[in-house]
C-alpha positions as CSV (number, residue, x, y, z in Angstrom):
1,X,-9.9,-10.0,-103.2
2,X,-6.9,-9.9,-105.4
3,X,-5.1,-13.1,-106.3
4,X,-2.0,-13.1,-108.7
5,X,-0.9,-16.7,-110.2
6,X,2.4,-17.2,-110.9
7,X,3.5,-20.0,-113.6
8,X,6.3,-21.1,-115.9
9,X,4.8,-21.2,-119.2
10,X,1.4,-22.6,-120.4
11,X,2.1,-25.7,-122.8
12,X,-0.2,-28.2,-123.0
13,X,0.0,-29.6,-119.7
14,X,-2.3,-30.6,-116.7
15,X,-1.1,-28.4,-114.2
16,X,-1.2,-25.7,-116.6
17,X,-5.1,-26.0,-117.0
18,X,-5.5,-26.5,-113.6
19,X,-4.2,-22.8,-113.2
20,X,-6.5,-21.2,-115.8
21,X,-9.3,-23.4,-114.4
22,X,-8.7,-21.6,-111.0
23,X,-8.2,-18.2,-112.5
24,X,-11.6,-18.6,-114.2
25,X,-13.7,-20.0,-111.5
26,X,-11.9,-17.2,-108.9
27,X,-12.9,-14.7,-111.6
28,X,-16.4,-15.6,-111.9
29,X,-16.7,-15.9,-108.2
30,X,-15.9,-11.4,-108.7
31,X,-12.2,-11.7,-107.6
32,X,-9.6,-9.6,-109.4
33,X,-7.5,-12.3,-111.0
34,X,-3.8,-11.8,-112.4
35,X,-1.7,-14.2,-114.3
36,X,2.0,-13.9,-114.7
37,X,3.7,-16.7,-116.9
38,X,7.4,-16.8,-117.1
39,X,8.1,-17.5,-120.4
40,X,5.9,-17.0,-124.1
41,X,4.3,-20.0,-124.7
42,X,0.8,-20.5,-124.2
43,X,-1.3,-23.2,-125.9
44,X,-4.6,-22.7,-124.0
45,X,-7.1,-19.6,-124.0
46,X,-6.8,-17.2,-121.1
47,X,-10.1,-16.4,-119.2
48,X,-12.1,-13.6,-120.3
49,X,-11.2,-10.8,-117.4
50,X,-7.8,-12.1,-116.4
51,X,-4.7,-10.1,-116.7
52,X,-2.4,-11.9,-118.4
53,X,1.1,-10.9,-118.2
54,X,4.1,-12.8,-119.8
55,X,7.7,-11.7,-118.4
56,X,10.3,-13.1,-120.9
57,X,13.9,-13.0,-119.7
58,X,16.7,-12.0,-122.4
59,X,19.5,-12.5,-121.1
60,X,22.2,-13.9,-123.3
61,X,25.6,-13.7,-121.6
62,X,27.5,-16.6,-121.0
63,X,27.3,-16.7,-117.2
64,X,23.6,-16.2,-117.8
65,X,22.6,-19.7,-115.9
66,X,24.3,-18.9,-112.8
67,X,22.3,-15.3,-112.3
68,X,19.2,-16.7,-113.5
69,X,17.0,-17.3,-110.7
70,X,17.9,-14.0,-108.9
71,X,17.8,-12.1,-112.1
72,X,14.3,-13.5,-112.8
73,X,13.2,-13.1,-109.6
74,X,14.0,-9.5,-109.8
75,X,12.0,-9.3,-112.7
76,X,9.5,-10.6,-111.2
77,X,9.6,-8.3,-108.3
78,X,9.4,-5.4,-110.2
79,X,6.1,-6.5,-112.2
80,X,4.6,-7.3,-109.0
81,X,5.7,-4.0,-107.3
82,X,4.4,-2.1,-110.3
83,X,0.8,-3.8,-110.4
84,X,0.3,-3.2,-106.6
85,X,1.2,0.3,-106.8
86,X,-1.5,0.6,-109.4
87,X,-3.9,-1.4,-108.3
88,X,-3.4,-2.3,-104.6
89,X,-1.8,-5.4,-102.7
90,X,-2.2,-9.1,-103.4
91,X,-4.1,-11.2,-100.7
92,X,-3.4,-14.3,-102.2
93,X,-0.2,-15.0,-104.5
94,X,-0.1,-18.9,-106.0
95,X,3.5,-20.0,-107.5
96,X,3.1,-23.1,-109.4
97,X,5.6,-25.8,-111.0
98,X,9.0,-26.2,-109.5
99,X,10.6,-23.8,-111.7
100,X,8.4,-21.0,-111.1
101,X,8.6,-22.2,-107.4
102,X,12.5,-21.9,-107.5
103,X,12.3,-18.2,-109.0
104,X,9.8,-17.1,-106.4
105,X,11.8,-18.3,-103.3
106,X,14.2,-15.8,-104.1
107,X,11.9,-12.9,-104.7
108,X,12.8,-10.0,-101.7
109,X,9.1,-8.4,-102.2
110,X,6.7,-10.9,-101.9
111,X,5.1,-11.8,-98.5
112,X,5.5,-15.3,-97.4
113,X,2.5,-14.9,-95.6
114,X,0.3,-14.3,-98.7
115,X,2.4,-16.9,-100.5
116,X,1.3,-20.6,-101.5
117,X,3.4,-22.9,-103.6
118,X,1.0,-25.3,-105.2
119,X,2.9,-29.1,-105.9
120,X,1.1,-31.0,-108.7
121,X,3.1,-33.7,-109.0
122,X,5.1,-36.2,-107.0
123,X,8.5,-34.4,-106.4
124,X,10.5,-37.0,-105.6
125,X,9.7,-39.4,-108.9
126,X,10.2,-36.4,-110.8
127,X,13.4,-34.9,-109.6
128,X,15.3,-37.7,-108.1
129,X,13.9,-41.0,-109.7
130,X,17.1,-41.3,-111.8
131,X,19.7,-39.5,-109.8
132,X,21.9,-41.9,-106.8
133,X,24.7,-40.7,-105.0
134,X,25.9,-36.8,-104.1
135,X,23.7,-35.7,-107.2
136,X,20.6,-37.0,-105.4
137,X,21.4,-35.6,-102.3
138,X,22.2,-32.3,-103.2
139,X,19.4,-32.1,-105.5
140,X,16.8,-33.3,-102.4
141,X,18.9,-30.6,-100.6
142,X,17.7,-28.1,-103.0
143,X,14.2,-28.7,-103.3
144,X,13.7,-28.8,-99.8
145,X,15.2,-25.4,-99.3
146,X,12.3,-24.0,-101.5
147,X,10.0,-25.7,-99.6
148,X,11.3,-25.8,-95.9
149,X,8.7,-24.1,-93.8
150,X,6.6,-22.3,-96.3
151,X,3.1,-22.7,-97.2
152,X,2.2,-25.4,-99.6
153,X,-0.8,-26.4,-101.3
154,X,-0.7,-30.1,-103.0
155,X,-3.2,-31.5,-104.9
156,X,-3.5,-34.9,-103.5
157,X,-2.4,-36.6,-100.1
158,X,0.0,-38.5,-101.6
159,X,1.8,-35.5,-102.8
160,X,2.0,-34.5,-99.3
161,X,3.3,-37.7,-98.3
162,X,6.2,-37.5,-100.5
163,X,6.7,-34.0,-99.9
164,X,7.2,-35.0,-95.8
165,X,8.6,-38.5,-96.0
166,X,10.6,-38.5,-99.1
167,X,12.0,-35.0,-99.2
168,X,12.2,-34.6,-95.9
169,X,10.3,-31.3,-96.1
170,X,8.4,-29.7,-93.0
171,X,5.9,-27.0,-94.3
172,X,4.7,-23.9,-92.4
173,X,1.3,-24.9,-93.5
174,X,0.2,-27.8,-95.8
175,X,-3.3,-27.8,-97.5
176,X,-4.7,-30.6,-99.3
177,X,-6.9,-29.4,-102.1
178,X,-7.9,-31.3,-105.1
179,X,-8.1,-30.2,-108.5
180,X,-11.0,-28.4,-110.2
181,X,-13.0,-29.2,-113.0
182,X,-15.7,-27.1,-114.7
183,X,-18.3,-30.2,-115.3
184,X,-21.0,-27.8,-117.3
185,X,-18.0,-27.1,-119.6
186,X,-16.6,-30.4,-119.9
187,X,-19.8,-31.6,-120.9
188,X,-20.4,-28.8,-123.5
189,X,-17.1,-29.5,-124.9
190,X,-17.6,-33.4,-124.8
191,X,-20.8,-32.9,-126.8
192,X,-18.7,-31.2,-129.7
193,X,-18.3,-33.1,-133.2
194,X,-15.7,-36.1,-133.3
195,X,-13.9,-37.5,-135.9
196,X,-14.0,-41.3,-134.6
197,X,-17.9,-41.2,-133.2
198,X,-19.3,-44.5,-133.8
199,X,-15.9,-46.2,-133.4
200,X,-14.1,-48.6,-131.2
201,X,-10.9,-47.2,-130.1
202,X,-9.1,-46.7,-126.5
203,X,-7.3,-43.5,-125.8
204,X,-4.5,-42.0,-123.9
205,X,-4.6,-38.5,-123.1
206,X,-0.9,-36.8,-122.0
207,X,2.3,-35.5,-122.9
208,X,4.7,-37.4,-124.2
209,X,7.6,-37.7,-121.3
210,X,9.3,-40.5,-119.7
211,X,7.1,-40.5,-116.5
212,X,3.9,-41.0,-118.7
213,X,5.4,-44.5,-119.3
214,X,3.9,-44.9,-123.1
215,X,6.1,-47.7,-123.8
216,X,4.1,-49.7,-120.8
217,X,1.1,-48.4,-122.5
218,X,1.9,-49.9,-126.0
219,X,3.6,-52.9,-124.5
220,X,0.4,-53.6,-122.6
221,X,-1.8,-52.8,-125.1
222,X,-0.1,-55.7,-127.1
223,X,-0.4,-57.9,-124.6
224,X,-4.1,-57.0,-123.8
225,X,-5.4,-58.8,-127.1
226,X,-7.7,-55.8,-127.9
227,X,-7.9,-54.9,-131.5
228,X,-9.4,-51.8,-131.2
229,X,-7.0,-49.1,-132.3
230,X,-5.0,-47.1,-129.3
231,X,-5.6,-43.2,-129.9
232,X,-2.8,-41.4,-128.6
233,X,-3.5,-37.6,-127.8
234,X,-0.8,-35.3,-126.8
235,X,2.6,-33.6,-127.9
236,X,6.4,-33.5,-126.4
237,X,9.8,-34.0,-126.9
238,X,9.9,-35.3,-131.2
239,X,12.5,-37.6,-130.2
240,X,10.8,-39.3,-127.8
241,X,7.5,-39.5,-129.8
242,X,10.0,-41.0,-132.6
243,X,11.0,-43.8,-130.1
244,X,7.3,-44.8,-129.1
245,X,6.4,-44.9,-133.0
246,X,9.5,-46.9,-133.4
247,X,8.4,-49.4,-130.5
248,X,5.0,-49.8,-132.0
249,X,6.6,-51.0,-134.7
250,X,8.4,-53.6,-133.1
251,X,5.5,-54.7,-131.5
252,X,3.7,-54.7,-134.8
253,X,0.9,-52.6,-133.5
254,X,1.7,-49.4,-135.3
255,X,-1.1,-49.8,-138.0
256,X,-3.2,-49.9,-134.7
257,X,-1.6,-47.0,-133.0
258,X,-2.9,-43.5,-134.0
259,X,-1.0,-40.2,-133.1
260,X,-3.3,-37.6,-133.1
261,X,-1.2,-34.5,-131.3
262,X,-2.0,-32.1,-129.1
263,X,-5.9,-31.6,-128.9
264,X,-7.3,-28.1,-128.0
265,X,-10.4,-30.0,-127.0
266,X,-9.8,-33.8,-126.4
267,X,-13.1,-34.1,-124.4
268,X,-14.8,-35.7,-127.7
269,X,-12.1,-38.3,-128.1
270,X,-12.6,-39.1,-124.5
271,X,-16.3,-39.0,-124.6
272,X,-16.5,-41.7,-127.5
273,X,-13.9,-44.2,-126.6
274,X,-14.3,-47.3,-125.3
275,X,-11.4,-46.7,-122.6
276,X,-9.1,-44.0,-121.3
277,X,-5.9,-45.8,-120.5
278,X,-3.3,-44.1,-117.8
279,X,0.0,-46.2,-117.9
280,X,1.9,-43.3,-115.8
281,X,5.1,-44.0,-112.9
282,X,3.4,-41.0,-111.1
283,X,0.7,-38.3,-111.2
284,X,0.1,-35.4,-108.7
285,X,-3.6,-36.0,-109.4
286,X,-4.7,-37.1,-112.3
287,X,-6.9,-35.0,-114.5
288,X,-7.7,-36.8,-117.2
289,X,-9.2,-39.6,-114.9
290,X,-12.0,-37.3,-113.5
291,X,-12.3,-36.0,-117.2
292,X,-12.9,-39.4,-118.5
293,X,-15.3,-40.4,-115.7
294,X,-17.5,-37.0,-116.4
295,X,-17.5,-38.1,-120.0
296,X,-18.8,-41.5,-119.0
297,X,-15.7,-43.2,-120.2
298,X,-14.5,-46.0,-118.3
299,X,-10.8,-45.9,-117.0
300,X,-7.7,-48.1,-116.3
301,X,-4.9,-46.9,-114.5
302,X,-1.4,-48.0,-113.2
303,X,-1.6,-47.5,-109.3
304,X,1.5,-45.3,-109.4
305,X,2.4,-42.8,-106.5
306,X,-0.2,-40.0,-106.6
307,X,-3.7,-39.2,-107.3
308,X,-5.0,-42.3,-109.4
309,X,-5.4,-44.5,-106.2
310,X,-7.2,-41.5,-104.4
311,X,-9.8,-40.7,-107.8
312,X,-10.7,-44.0,-107.9
313,X,-10.9,-45.4,-104.5
314,X,-13.2,-42.2,-104.4
315,X,-14.7,-43.2,-107.1
316,X,-15.5,-46.8,-106.0
317,X,-13.4,-48.0,-109.2
318,X,-10.3,-49.7,-107.0
319,X,-10.9,-52.8,-109.3
320,X,-9.9,-50.5,-112.3
321,X,-6.1,-50.1,-110.7
322,X,-3.3,-52.2,-112.3
323,X,0.6,-52.6,-110.8
324,X,3.3,-50.6,-112.2
325,X,4.1,-53.4,-114.9
326,X,3.0,-53.9,-118.7
327,X,1.3,-57.3,-117.5
328,X,-0.8,-56.1,-114.9
329,X,-1.8,-53.1,-117.0
330,X,-2.6,-55.7,-120.0
331,X,-5.0,-57.6,-117.6
332,X,-7.0,-54.4,-116.5
333,X,-7.5,-53.2,-119.7
334,X,-8.8,-56.5,-120.8
335,X,-11.3,-57.0,-117.7
336,X,-12.7,-53.6,-118.0
337,X,-13.2,-53.1,-122.1
338,X,-15.0,-56.8,-122.1
339,X,-16.9,-55.7,-118.8
340,X,-17.3,-51.8,-118.5
341,X,-18.5,-50.5,-115.4
342,X,-21.3,-48.3,-114.3
343,X,-19.9,-44.8,-113.6
344,X,-20.9,-42.8,-110.3
345,X,-21.2,-39.4,-111.4
346,X,-22.3,-38.5,-107.8
347,X,-19.1,-39.1,-106.4
348,X,-17.5,-36.8,-108.8
349,X,-19.3,-33.5,-108.0
350,X,-16.9,-32.8,-104.9
351,X,-14.5,-31.8,-107.8
352,X,-16.8,-29.2,-108.9
353,X,-15.2,-25.4,-109.8
354,X,-17.0,-23.6,-107.4
355,X,-16.2,-25.5,-104.1
356,X,-12.4,-26.1,-104.9
357,X,-11.9,-22.2,-105.7
358,X,-13.4,-21.8,-102.2
359,X,-10.8,-23.8,-100.8
360,X,-8.4,-22.0,-102.3
361,X,-9.7,-18.3,-101.6
362,X,-10.2,-19.7,-97.7
363,X,-6.0,-19.7,-97.6
364,X,-6.6,-15.9,-97.1
365,X,-7.7,-16.7,-93.5
366,X,-5.3,-19.3,-92.3
């Protein structure tokens, strides 16, 4: 089969990693895989054999925002047409992330039967959570306009429920497919040297974004009484990072909070940590929870809208879920830190790369 993945850039995020992992798995299964990025940013290696193309929008006219979606969709259409004329039509096309989806929805050449929009997060939280009144109504209507009666893949049942119940979207077809993990590769990467091996520390891995709630994490850490350092892995807006550093100073924990920035291979840091903590307001899936469990590292997560509850219930670790406040999170952190649970790896095998790729490829016949 010929597969096309489209995404709005490849910075160091979870959805981006998922797309590249899927590209790798499909390519390893012998399929012809193309990847189009709509921005020239890439913090991950492109899997071997994947046809990678970047489409850069160079328009600088004053009215460029008004024409952006149609203009970039036309650019995408030209690239798809050229590729299909050269090597034949794509059997499946996957659009990833909402900005990409908005552009793809304006395409005039993509056959909607072959197109699937892949929703990686809780859209109502991401795009409506801070809005009210008319602005909220308009944004909700715009989002629904992109996805109404379209083919949609969601990474967790919670994401699908959010689309239908909170955004009023009725998909043409809806499939729940969890994120894939190359377990052998994760184990291999986790075995690489770690600068903190042998030391006692906690870790949080994720971009610095308000939805990740680093503020809740730091307050919970301060309340927990845990003296082991807290390691923060990830990048993001510099102003937001400075705010979190200032909060650490205000809480008198700055000497115990380490900012390590983006790590191309975070797995050794995850493997050697006493515990990984997720403090988000919402998570479409919660990749880092599965990755930590695969590295035999205990986890604690907020019971936020999205995949974390599904992941931890499946792993028989409901006790590791905290409510959406720093007091509850602090209590769970102290409890799991004092009594680390045993991790059942058998429950994690359903996230293997090959069976997840097969579920995506089976959409050709849906």
